[in-house]
C-alpha positions as CSV (number, residue, x, y, z in Angstrom):
1,M,-36.9,-66.9,-38.9
2,T,-40.4,-65.9,-37.6
3,A,-40.6,-65.7,-33.8
4,T,-43.0,-68.2,-32.2
5,S,-46.3,-66.7,-31.2
6,Y,-48.6,-67.9,-28.5
7,V,-52.3,-67.3,-27.8
8,F,-51.2,-65.8,-24.4
9,D,-47.9,-65.1,-22.7
10,P,-46.1,-68.3,-21.6
11,A,-45.7,-68.8,-17.8
12,K,-42.6,-67.5,-16.2
13,Q,-39.7,-70.0,-16.0
14,A,-39.7,-71.7,-12.6
15,S,-36.4,-71.4,-10.9
16,L,-34.5,-71.6,-7.6
17,A,-31.8,-69.4,-6.0
18,V,-28.2,-70.6,-6.2
19,K,-26.0,-70.0,-3.2
20,G,-23.6,-67.1,-3.7
21,E,-24.8,-66.3,-7.3
22,Q,-27.2,-64.0,-9.0
23,A,-27.9,-66.5,-11.7
24,R,-30.8,-68.8,-10.9
25,F,-31.3,-72.6,-11.4
26,P,-34.1,-73.2,-14.0
27,V,-36.4,-75.9,-12.8
28,R,-37.7,-78.3,-15.5
29,R,-39.3,-81.1,-13.5
30,I,-39.5,-82.3,-9.9
31,F,-39.2,-86.0,-9.2
32,C,-39.7,-87.4,-5.7
33,V,-38.5,-90.7,-4.3
34,G,-41.1,-92.4,-2.1
35,R,-40.3,-94.2,1.2
36,N,-36.5,-94.1,0.9
37,Y,-35.7,-94.4,4.6
38,E,-36.4,-97.7,6.4
39,A,-37.9,-96.1,9.5
40,H,-40.2,-93.9,7.5
41,A,-41.3,-96.8,5.3
42,R,-42.3,-98.7,8.4
43,E,-43.9,-95.6,9.8
44,M,-46.1,-95.5,6.8
45,G,-47.0,-99.2,7.2
46,K,-44.7,-100.6,4.4
47,D,-41.9,-103.2,4.3
48,P,-38.8,-101.5,2.8
49,D,-37.0,-104.8,2.4
50,R,-39.5,-105.8,-0.4
51,E,-39.9,-102.5,-2.3
52,A,-37.9,-101.2,-5.2
53,P,-37.6,-97.4,-5.4
54,F,-40.7,-95.6,-6.9
55,F,-41.2,-92.0,-7.9
56,F,-43.9,-89.4,-8.1
57,T,-43.8,-85.8,-9.4
58,K,-44.6,-82.3,-8.6
59,P,-45.0,-79.4,-11.1
60,A,-41.9,-77.3,-11.6
61,D,-43.7,-74.2,-10.2
62,A,-44.3,-76.0,-6.9
63,A,-40.7,-75.1,-6.1
64,L,-40.1,-71.8,-4.3
65,D,-37.1,-70.2,-2.5
66,T,-36.6,-70.2,1.2
67,P,-36.9,-68.6,3.7
68,C,-40.6,-68.1,2.8
69,S,-44.1,-68.0,4.1
70,I,-46.7,-70.4,2.7
71,A,-50.4,-70.2,3.1
72,Y,-52.1,-73.3,4.6
73,P,-53.4,-75.0,1.4
74,P,-57.0,-75.6,0.6
75,L,-58.9,-79.0,0.8
76,T,-56.8,-80.4,3.7
77,E,-57.0,-80.6,7.5
78,N,-53.7,-82.6,7.7
79,L,-50.7,-80.8,6.2
80,H,-47.5,-82.7,6.7
81,Y,-43.8,-81.8,6.4
82,E,-41.2,-84.1,4.9
83,I,-37.5,-82.9,5.0
84,E,-35.4,-84.2,2.0
85,L,-32.0,-83.9,0.4
86,V,-32.5,-82.3,-3.0
87,V,-30.3,-83.1,-6.0
88,A,-30.2,-80.8,-9.0
89,I,-29.4,-82.3,-12.4
90,G,-27.1,-80.2,-14.7
91,K,-26.4,-82.8,-17.5
92,G,-29.1,-84.9,-19.1
93,G,-29.0,-88.6,-20.0
94,A,-30.8,-91.9,-20.1
95,D,-29.7,-95.3,-18.7
96,I,-27.1,-93.6,-16.6
97,D,-24.7,-96.0,-14.9
98,E,-24.4,-95.6,-11.1
99,A,-20.7,-94.8,-11.5
100,D,-21.5,-91.9,-13.8
101,V,-24.4,-90.3,-11.8
102,M,-22.3,-87.6,-10.2
103,K,-21.2,-86.4,-13.7
104,H,-24.9,-85.4,-14.2
105,V,-25.4,-83.7,-10.8
106,W,-25.1,-79.9,-10.8
107,G,-25.7,-79.2,-7.2
108,A,-27.6,-80.2,-4.0
109,S,-29.7,-78.6,-1.3
110,V,-32.5,-79.3,1.2
111,G,-36.2,-79.0,0.7
112,I,-39.6,-80.0,2.1
113,D,-42.1,-82.2,0.4
114,L,-45.3,-80.7,1.8
115,T,-48.1,-83.2,1.7
116,R,-51.8,-83.0,2.1
117,R,-51.8,-86.3,4.0
118,D,-55.6,-86.8,4.2
119,L,-55.9,-86.4,0.4
120,Q,-53.0,-88.7,-0.2
121,T,-54.4,-91.3,2.2
122,E,-57.8,-91.1,0.5
123,A,-56.2,-91.5,-2.9
124,K,-54.2,-94.6,-1.7
125,N,-57.3,-96.2,-0.3
126,M,-59.2,-95.7,-3.6
127,G,-56.4,-96.7,-5.8
128,R,-56.1,-93.2,-7.3
129,P,-53.0,-91.1,-8.2
130,W,-51.4,-89.0,-5.4
131,D,-51.4,-85.7,-7.3
132,W,-53.9,-83.9,-5.1
133,G,-52.0,-84.9,-2.0
134,K,-48.5,-84.0,-3.3
135,A,-48.5,-81.8,-6.4
136,F,-50.2,-78.6,-5.1
137,D,-49.1,-75.0,-5.2
138,N,-46.0,-74.1,-3.2
139,S,-45.5,-77.7,-2.1
140,A,-41.7,-77.8,-2.6
141,P,-39.9,-75.1,-0.7
142,I,-36.2,-75.5,-1.3
143,A,-33.1,-73.7,0.0
144,P,-30.6,-72.2,-2.4
145,I,-28.9,-74.8,-4.6
146,V,-25.2,-75.4,-3.7
147,P,-22.9,-76.3,-6.6
148,I,-21.8,-79.9,-6.2
149,S,-18.1,-78.8,-6.0
150,D,-18.9,-77.1,-2.8
151,V,-20.8,-80.1,-1.3
152,A,-18.7,-82.3,1.0
153,S,-21.0,-85.4,0.7
154,I,-24.4,-86.5,-0.5
155,E,-23.8,-89.9,1.0
156,S,-23.6,-89.1,4.7
157,G,-24.5,-86.2,7.0
158,R,-27.2,-85.3,9.4
159,I,-30.7,-84.4,8.0
160,W,-33.1,-82.9,10.4
161,L,-36.3,-80.9,10.8
162,A,-37.8,-78.9,13.7
163,V,-41.2,-77.3,14.2
164,N,-41.1,-74.2,16.4
165,G,-37.7,-75.3,17.6
166,D,-38.8,-78.9,18.5
167,I,-36.9,-81.6,16.6
168,K,-39.2,-83.9,14.7
169,Q,-37.0,-85.6,12.2
170,D,-33.4,-86.5,12.8
171,A,-31.4,-89.0,10.7
172,D,-28.4,-89.4,8.4
173,L,-28.1,-89.5,4.6
174,A,-26.3,-92.8,5.2
175,D,-29.7,-94.2,6.2
176,L,-31.1,-93.9,2.6
177,I,-32.3,-97.3,1.4
178,W,-31.4,-96.4,-2.2
179,S,-28.4,-94.0,-2.5
180,V,-28.5,-91.0,-4.7
181,R,-26.3,-92.8,-7.3
182,E,-28.7,-95.8,-7.2
183,H,-32.0,-94.1,-7.4
184,V,-30.9,-91.5,-10.0
185,S,-29.6,-94.4,-12.2
186,I,-32.9,-96.2,-11.8
187,L,-34.9,-93.1,-12.5
188,S,-32.9,-92.6,-15.7
189,R,-34.0,-96.0,-17.0
190,S,-37.6,-94.8,-17.1
191,V,-37.2,-91.2,-18.2
192,T,-34.5,-89.2,-20.0
193,L,-33.2,-86.8,-17.4
194,A,-32.5,-83.2,-18.5
195,P,-30.8,-80.2,-17.1
196,G,-33.0,-78.5,-14.7
197,D,-34.6,-81.6,-13.2
198,I,-34.8,-81.7,-9.5
199,I,-34.9,-84.9,-7.4
200,M,-36.2,-84.9,-3.9
201,T,-34.6,-88.1,-2.4
202,G,-37.0,-89.2,0.3
203,T,-37.7,-88.3,4.0
204,P,-36.7,-89.9,7.3
205,A,-39.2,-91.0,10.0
206,G,-41.0,-88.4,12.1
207,V,-43.3,-86.8,9.6
208,G,-46.2,-84.9,11.1
209,A,-48.7,-82.1,10.8
210,V,-48.3,-78.4,11.0
211,V,-50.9,-75.6,11.4
212,P,-51.0,-71.9,10.7
213,G,-48.4,-70.0,12.8
214,D,-45.9,-72.9,12.9
215,V,-42.3,-72.2,11.8
216,I,-40.4,-75.1,10.2
217,T,-36.6,-75.2,10.2
218,G,-34.4,-77.9,8.8
219,G,-31.3,-78.8,6.9
220,V,-28.7,-81.2,5.8
221,D,-25.4,-80.6,7.6
222,G,-22.7,-79.3,5.3
223,I,-25.1,-78.4,2.5
224,A,-28.0,-76.1,3.4
225,T,-30.6,-75.0,5.9
226,L,-34.1,-73.6,5.4
227,E,-37.0,-71.9,7.2
228,V,-40.7,-72.0,6.2
229,T,-43.5,-70.3,8.0
230,I,-47.1,-71.6,7.6
231,S,-49.5,-68.7,7.4
232,D,-53.3,-68.6,7.5
233,R,-55.4,-70.4,4.9
234,R,-55.5,-68.6,1.5
């Protein structure tokens, strides 16, 4: 067979480190669950009791390994952190039953959904997509993926974030409005999940801004921790 040719070299496969292994996890897509903790939903002016789970996306190459240094991104004066449990899909499927979700999960980790909040707010107010607020370069720093067999629980456990050592977000995975099993099942009704898909499962209350020079640390107890330094504007 003739090898496929391209008009220029394809982009390098986006990937994330795997804890304890040289082999890397290839990233296909990044799905994010919006407002999945009650206190954060109210913090953002919404009523979580009335809202079904909803999703937005980031490009695969927004993911990067931690620890890392990220340049303060362009077009914003209000860069926010959002700490999140990350779920990595290893087996594809559509219309996945809640009881079968864990058969599709390859691993878990912790990541930060970096957000250009001013651009997101402007988009919301104008009824436009959130892409410029959420889906920018290096907006998904993620700790090494931990194989699910080595993860004690994705249903309970402390999730936290600190800026320069000062705790800003502090909650428990048990506080998720829609559990991992529930929102992965719901997501699979809209799109066919595939190996390499990453799901960022929502952030607790306490989101806020960072500036160049700030050091963000965070983690999910029993799974992973991360560190991200915000450097000068690029």
